N, C-alpha and C positions, 0 to 999 in steps of 0.2 A: 593676807600677805600682799605686799606691794609687788607689782609686776611691770615689766617693760616689753615692748615689741622691738625686736632688732631688725634692721634692714642691712643687708650685706653691701659693702662698698667695693670690696676686692673679691677675687676668686676664692680666697681662703674664707672670708666672711660668708659669702654665698653658699659655699660648700658646708659650713657649719650649720647654717640655717636649714639646708636640705636634710642634713643628718639629724639635727636635734629639735627643729621647729623654730618659729620666730617669737614665741612668747616664753619669757624666762622670769623666774622668781628672783627678787633682789635679796641676797643673803646678808650683805653688809655694804656700808658706804653710800646708801641711798640719799642721805641728807647732808653729809659733810665730806670733805676731802675731794680729791680729783679722780678717784677710782671707785668702781662698784664691782663687787663680787656677785656673779650671777650663777644660778643653777637651772638646768633644763627642767621642764615640767615632768618629763617621762624618763624612765630608765632606758636610755638609747645607746649606751656603751656596755660592753661586756668583756670579761676576761675568763679564760679557761684555767681552773685551778689544777694543781698537781694531781688531785684525786679524780679529775674528769668532770667535776661539777662546773657549771657556768655561773659566774657571779655577775649580775647585771646591776648597773649603777647609773645615776644621773651625771651628765656632764657639768662641769663647773669651769668658769673662766672669769678673769678680771678684765674689765674694759675701762678705758679712759673716758670720764664723763664729759670732758671738754672737747676733745678731738681724737677719737679712737681711729686708728689706722684702718681697721677692718669693718667697723660697724657704725651706723647711725642708730639712734634709739629714741624712744619716747615712752613716757609713763602711760599706763593704761588707766 
């Protein structure tokens, strides 16, 4: 799977890297278009279900490949 390393440009970007890590998987948009959909490597987000169970999941986000406001990135 193709991966990128993110570097935070803004407080928001730096906070997301602290929370989810700097290495992300590219889910779509790696070779064409102006946006990439990324997914964190680990289950770093969670939600408590009505029955009390905790559902853990990976974070996903879309970034602008040309000039994202929050992140710089590079292919690994």
